[in-house]
C-alpha positions as CSV (number, residue, x, y, z in Angstrom):
1,X,-9.5,-10.0,24.5
2,X,-7.5,-13.2,24.4
3,X,-4.4,-12.5,26.5
4,X,-0.9,-13.7,25.6
5,X,2.6,-13.1,26.9
6,X,4.3,-10.9,24.3
7,X,6.1,-13.2,21.9
8,X,8.9,-10.6,21.3
9,X,10.2,-11.0,24.9
10,X,12.6,-13.8,25.8
11,X,12.4,-15.7,29.1
12,X,15.3,-16.4,31.3
13,X,15.7,-17.7,34.9
14,X,17.8,-15.3,37.1
15,X,17.7,-18.0,39.7
16,X,15.5,-21.1,40.5
17,X,12.5,-18.9,41.5
18,X,13.0,-15.6,39.6
19,X,11.9,-15.4,35.9
20,X,12.9,-12.5,33.7
21,X,10.9,-11.5,30.5
22,X,13.0,-9.6,28.0
23,X,16.7,-8.9,27.6
24,X,16.7,-5.1,27.1
25,X,16.4,-3.5,30.5
26,X,13.9,-0.9,29.3
27,X,11.3,-3.6,28.5
28,X,12.3,-6.4,30.9
29,X,10.0,-7.6,33.6
30,X,10.9,-9.8,36.6
31,X,8.6,-12.2,38.5
32,X,9.9,-13.6,41.8
33,X,8.7,-16.5,43.9
34,X,7.7,-18.5,40.8
35,X,6.5,-21.9,42.0
36,X,5.0,-24.8,40.0
37,X,1.5,-23.4,40.0
38,X,2.6,-20.0,38.7
39,X,4.7,-21.6,36.0
40,X,1.7,-23.7,34.9
41,X,-0.4,-20.6,34.8
42,X,2.1,-18.7,32.7
43,X,1.9,-21.5,30.1
44,X,-1.8,-20.8,29.7
45,X,-1.1,-17.2,28.5
46,X,-0.9,-18.4,24.9
47,X,-3.6,-16.3,23.3
48,X,-6.4,-18.9,23.4
49,X,-8.2,-17.7,26.6
50,X,-9.8,-14.5,27.7
51,X,-9.5,-13.1,31.3
52,X,-12.5,-14.9,32.7
53,X,-11.2,-18.3,31.4
54,X,-7.7,-17.5,32.8
55,X,-9.2,-16.8,36.2
56,X,-10.9,-20.1,36.2
57,X,-7.7,-21.8,35.0
58,X,-5.9,-20.2,37.9
59,X,-8.2,-22.1,40.3
60,X,-7.6,-25.4,38.5
61,X,-3.7,-25.1,38.5
62,X,-3.7,-24.2,42.2
63,X,-2.8,-20.6,41.9
64,X,-6.2,-19.2,43.0
65,X,-8.6,-16.8,41.3
66,X,-7.6,-13.7,43.1
67,X,-3.8,-14.3,42.8
68,X,-4.4,-15.0,39.1
69,X,-6.2,-11.7,38.7
70,X,-3.5,-9.8,40.6
71,X,-0.8,-11.4,38.4
72,X,-2.6,-10.5,35.2
73,X,-2.9,-6.9,36.4
74,X,0.8,-6.8,37.2
75,X,1.8,-8.3,33.9
76,X,-0.4,-5.7,32.1
77,X,1.1,-2.8,34.1
78,X,4.7,-3.9,33.2
79,X,3.9,-4.2,29.5
80,X,4.2,-8.0,29.3
81,X,0.7,-8.8,28.0
82,X,-0.8,-8.5,24.5
83,X,-4.2,-9.2,22.9
84,X,-4.1,-12.1,20.4
85,X,-7.4,-11.1,18.9
86,X,-6.2,-7.6,18.2
87,X,-3.0,-8.9,16.6
88,X,-5.0,-11.1,14.2
89,X,-7.4,-8.3,13.3
90,X,-4.4,-6.0,12.6
91,X,-2.7,-8.4,10.3
92,X,-6.0,-9.0,8.5
93,X,-5.8,-5.4,7.2
94,X,-3.0,-6.5,4.9
95,X,-2.9,-8.8,1.9
96,X,-2.0,-12.4,2.8
97,X,1.7,-12.4,1.6
98,X,2.4,-9.2,3.6
99,X,0.8,-10.6,6.7
100,X,3.5,-13.3,6.9
101,X,6.2,-10.7,6.6
102,X,4.9,-8.3,9.2
103,X,5.2,-10.6,12.3
104,X,8.5,-9.1,13.4
105,X,7.2,-5.5,12.9
106,X,4.1,-6.3,15.0
107,X,6.3,-7.8,17.7
108,X,8.4,-4.6,17.8
109,X,5.4,-2.4,17.9
110,X,4.0,-4.4,20.8
111,X,7.1,-3.3,22.8
112,X,7.1,0.4,21.8
113,X,3.3,0.6,22.5
114,X,3.0,-1.5,25.7
115,X,-0.7,-1.9,26.5
116,X,-2.5,-5.1,25.4
117,X,-3.7,-4.5,21.8
118,X,-1.9,-1.2,21.5
119,X,0.8,-2.4,19.1
120,X,-1.7,-4.1,16.8
121,X,-3.8,-1.0,16.8
122,X,-0.9,1.1,15.5
123,X,-0.1,-1.5,12.8
124,X,-3.8,-1.4,11.7
125,X,-3.7,2.4,11.4
126,X,-0.5,2.1,9.3
127,X,-2.6,0.3,6.6
128,X,-4.6,3.5,6.1
129,X,-1.6,5.9,5.9
130,X,-0.5,7.6,2.7
131,X,3.1,8.7,2.1
132,X,4.7,10.3,-1.0
133,X,8.4,10.1,-1.6
134,X,9.7,12.7,-4.0
135,X,12.9,11.3,-5.5
136,X,13.8,7.8,-6.7
137,X,17.5,7.7,-6.2
138,X,19.6,5.6,-3.8
139,X,17.9,7.2,-0.8
140,X,14.4,7.9,-2.0
141,X,13.7,4.5,-3.5
142,X,15.0,2.7,-0.5
143,X,12.8,4.8,1.9
144,X,9.8,4.0,-0.2
145,X,10.5,0.3,-0.2
146,X,11.2,0.2,3.6
147,X,7.9,2.1,4.4
148,X,5.9,-0.3,2.2
149,X,7.5,-3.4,3.8
150,X,6.7,-2.0,7.2
151,X,2.9,-1.8,6.5
152,X,2.4,1.8,5.2
153,X,-0.8,1.3,3.2
154,X,0.0,3.6,0.2
155,X,3.5,4.6,-0.8
156,X,3.9,6.6,-4.0
157,X,7.1,7.8,-5.6
158,X,7.4,10.9,-7.8
159,X,10.3,11.5,-10.1
160,X,11.2,11.9,-13.8
161,X,13.6,10.5,-16.3
162,X,15.2,7.1,-16.5
163,X,17.2,5.1,-14.0
164,X,20.9,5.5,-14.1
165,X,23.5,3.2,-12.5
166,X,24.1,5.7,-9.8
167,X,20.5,5.5,-8.7
168,X,20.7,1.8,-7.8
169,X,21.3,0.2,-4.4
170,X,20.6,-3.1,-2.7
171,X,17.8,-1.5,-0.7
172,X,16.1,0.4,-3.6
173,X,16.3,0.0,-7.4
174,X,18.4,-3.0,-8.7
175,X,20.9,-2.5,-11.5
176,X,18.6,-4.4,-13.8
177,X,16.3,-1.4,-13.8
178,X,18.9,0.8,-15.5
179,X,17.3,2.6,-18.4
180,X,13.7,2.2,-17.2
181,X,11.5,5.0,-16.2
182,X,12.3,5.9,-12.6
183,X,8.7,6.2,-11.5
184,X,7.8,2.8,-13.0
185,X,10.9,1.1,-11.4
186,X,10.2,2.7,-8.1
187,X,6.5,1.6,-8.1
188,X,7.6,-1.9,-8.8
189,X,10.1,-1.8,-5.9
190,X,7.3,-0.7,-3.6
191,X,5.1,-3.6,-4.8
192,X,7.9,-6.1,-4.3
193,X,8.6,-4.8,-0.8
194,X,5.0,-5.0,0.2
195,X,4.5,-8.4,-1.4
196,X,1.9,-7.0,-3.6
197,X,1.4,-8.2,-7.2
198,X,1.0,-5.6,-9.9
199,X,-2.7,-5.5,-10.8
200,X,-3.7,-7.1,-14.2
201,X,-5.3,-4.8,-16.7
202,X,-5.7,-1.1,-16.4
203,X,-4.4,0.4,-13.1
204,X,-6.9,1.8,-10.7
205,X,-7.6,5.6,-10.6
206,X,-5.1,7.3,-8.3
207,X,-6.1,7.9,-4.7
208,X,-6.8,11.6,-4.3
209,X,-6.8,11.7,-0.5
210,X,-4.2,14.0,1.0
211,X,-0.9,12.5,2.0
212,X,-0.2,12.0,5.7
213,X,3.5,12.9,5.0
214,X,5.7,13.8,2.1
215,X,9.4,12.8,2.0
216,X,11.6,15.2,0.0
217,X,14.6,13.1,-1.1
218,X,15.8,14.4,-4.5
219,X,18.5,12.4,-6.2
220,X,21.1,15.1,-6.1
221,X,21.0,15.2,-2.3
222,X,19.5,18.7,-2.1
223,X,16.8,17.4,0.2
224,X,19.3,18.2,2.9
225,X,18.9,21.9,2.3
226,X,15.8,22.4,0.3
227,X,13.8,24.4,2.8
228,X,13.5,27.4,0.6
229,X,12.1,25.6,-2.5
230,X,8.7,26.3,-3.9
231,X,7.5,22.7,-3.4
232,X,8.5,22.9,0.3
233,X,6.5,26.2,0.8
234,X,3.5,24.6,-0.9
235,X,3.6,21.8,1.6
236,X,3.9,24.2,4.5
237,X,1.0,26.3,3.3
238,X,-1.1,23.2,2.7
239,X,-0.5,21.9,6.2
240,X,1.2,18.7,5.0
241,X,3.9,17.2,7.3
242,X,7.1,16.7,5.3
243,X,10.6,15.4,5.9
244,X,13.9,16.5,4.3
245,X,16.4,13.8,3.5
246,X,19.6,13.7,1.5
247,X,23.2,12.8,1.2
248,X,25.5,15.8,0.6
249,X,29.1,14.9,-0.1
250,X,30.1,12.7,2.9
251,X,27.2,13.6,5.2
252,X,23.7,12.1,5.3
253,X,20.9,14.3,6.6
254,X,17.5,13.4,8.0
255,X,15.3,16.3,8.9
256,X,13.9,18.5,9.8
257,X,10.5,16.7,9.9
258,X,8.1,19.6,9.6
259,X,4.7,19.6,11.3
260,X,3.2,22.8,9.9
261,X,2.4,25.3,12.6
262,X,3.9,23.2,15.3
263,X,7.6,22.8,14.6
264,X,10.4,24.7,12.9
265,X,10.4,24.4,9.1
266,X,13.0,24.0,6.4
267,X,13.1,27.7,5.8
268,X,14.0,28.2,9.5
269,X,17.1,26.1,8.8
270,X,17.9,28.2,5.7
271,X,17.7,31.4,7.7
272,X,19.7,29.9,10.6
273,X,22.5,29.1,8.2
274,X,22.3,32.5,6.7
275,X,22.8,34.0,10.2
276,X,26.1,32.1,10.3
277,X,27.1,32.6,6.7
278,X,25.7,35.6,4.8
279,X,26.7,34.0,1.4
280,X,24.6,30.9,2.1
281,X,21.5,32.0,0.1
282,X,23.6,32.8,-2.9
283,X,25.3,29.4,-2.7
284,X,21.9,27.7,-2.2
285,X,20.5,29.3,-5.3
286,X,23.4,28.1,-7.4
287,X,23.0,24.5,-6.0
288,X,19.4,24.6,-7.0
289,X,20.2,25.6,-10.5
290,X,21.2,23.0,-13.1
291,X,24.3,24.9,-13.9
292,X,28.1,24.4,-13.9
293,X,28.3,24.8,-10.1
294,X,26.8,21.4,-9.6
295,X,29.1,18.5,-8.7
296,X,29.7,16.4,-11.8
297,X,29.4,13.2,-9.9
298,X,27.4,13.7,-6.7
299,X,28.8,11.6,-3.8
300,X,26.5,9.1,-2.3
301,X,28.2,6.2,-0.5
302,X,26.0,3.1,-0.7
303,X,26.2,2.2,3.0
304,X,25.6,5.8,4.0
305,X,22.6,6.1,1.6
306,X,21.1,2.9,3.1
307,X,21.7,4.0,6.6
308,X,20.0,7.4,5.9
309,X,17.1,5.7,4.2
310,X,16.6,3.5,7.2
311,X,16.7,6.3,9.7
312,X,14.4,8.4,7.6
313,X,11.9,5.5,7.3
314,X,12.0,5.0,11.1
315,X,11.3,8.7,11.6
316,X,8.4,8.7,9.2
317,X,7.0,5.6,11.0
318,X,7.3,7.3,14.4
319,X,5.4,10.3,13.1
320,X,2.7,8.2,11.5
321,X,2.4,6.1,14.7
322,X,1.7,9.2,16.7
323,X,5.2,9.5,18.3
324,X,7.7,12.4,18.2
325,X,10.6,11.8,15.8
326,X,14.0,13.2,16.7
327,X,14.0,15.2,13.5
328,X,11.2,17.4,14.7
329,X,12.7,20.7,15.7
330,X,16.1,19.3,14.6
331,X,17.9,17.1,12.2
332,X,20.2,14.1,12.3
333,X,23.5,13.8,10.5
334,X,25.4,10.6,9.7
335,X,29.0,10.8,8.5
336,X,30.6,8.5,6.0
337,X,34.0,9.6,7.3
338,X,33.6,8.2,10.8
339,X,30.2,6.4,10.9
340,X,29.1,8.7,13.7
341,X,25.5,9.9,14.1
342,X,24.4,13.1,15.9
343,X,21.3,15.2,16.4
344,X,21.3,19.0,16.0
345,X,18.5,21.2,17.3
346,X,16.6,23.7,15.3
347,X,14.5,26.5,16.6
348,X,11.8,28.4,14.8
349,X,13.5,31.4,13.2
350,X,11.9,34.7,14.2
351,X,12.1,36.0,10.6
352,X,10.4,32.9,9.1
353,X,6.9,33.3,10.5
354,X,5.9,29.6,10.2
355,X,5.2,29.5,14.0
356,X,3.7,33.0,14.4
357,X,0.4,32.8,16.2
358,X,-2.6,34.6,14.6
359,X,-3.7,37.8,16.2
360,X,-6.8,37.4,18.5
361,X,-10.0,38.9,17.0
362,X,-10.9,42.4,17.9
């Protein structure tokens, strides 16, 4: 382990002897009584030395072996140290062009996961993750591109038909893709975002491993209330985590993120709304039907769609990285009317059964 001060943290002098690492209070660390020997020692934390070499260097610069060891322990406890070897190994999991793009992502992960080498370990695991996005509209295509750019190893997009102008956005499909097959355009958007080149010759056989998560983001926005669909029930029965995402009129919705058997599901949300409005199932059935009740021009503000895609991708990343996303047992709404975001809670509905515990044997 070659130790280095985390490059994501700025350094600033609070006074002539007090050095602060980081600006955001949550991650900031403060060293006081910083003299010339300690300053010289800090300069050696550049990722070229292991702990033993640093202890020897502590003697040479006049800090002392034991004070140097105590300082390293303190820097590690306060989340200021990282492992340069682990960072290099994590980036090696990705093709060369993407490695150069993932530096800021790795720096961010090193703050969220504070131990030396913890952030790089999370990034390396991302390279093995598989996510499917169902829907290649303004929201879905952008989610897929952002996930691919952030290091998710395999991102596939499922949709049908051809790209329409209303499917395009700066974060997803460009207007030049209008008229092309949606699935082809979305695949190329993912390749561009991940700095991958389309393989020459026949494409490899599809990866049949199960997905780590499926994003339900249909182009019509119904991902915001699709908990009762057949596809959603299949995912629930198959134990596949899934996230509902959509823009409905002027509201963007992210969630719930369903962890089967451990959190409230989309059908729980349908039943909760039915408790408040008995006509909701009838309205939902009409919205799911390609009939005259559908909006002729579904509303999907470009800025709102981009914000929703970013939040959704962040929640997917949190889940894949082993953290709890805010959309578990809840959902997040963003309004195009006032730009406000809020989280609403969701409990498992007693009539759903998705969280019922099996009866003990005998």
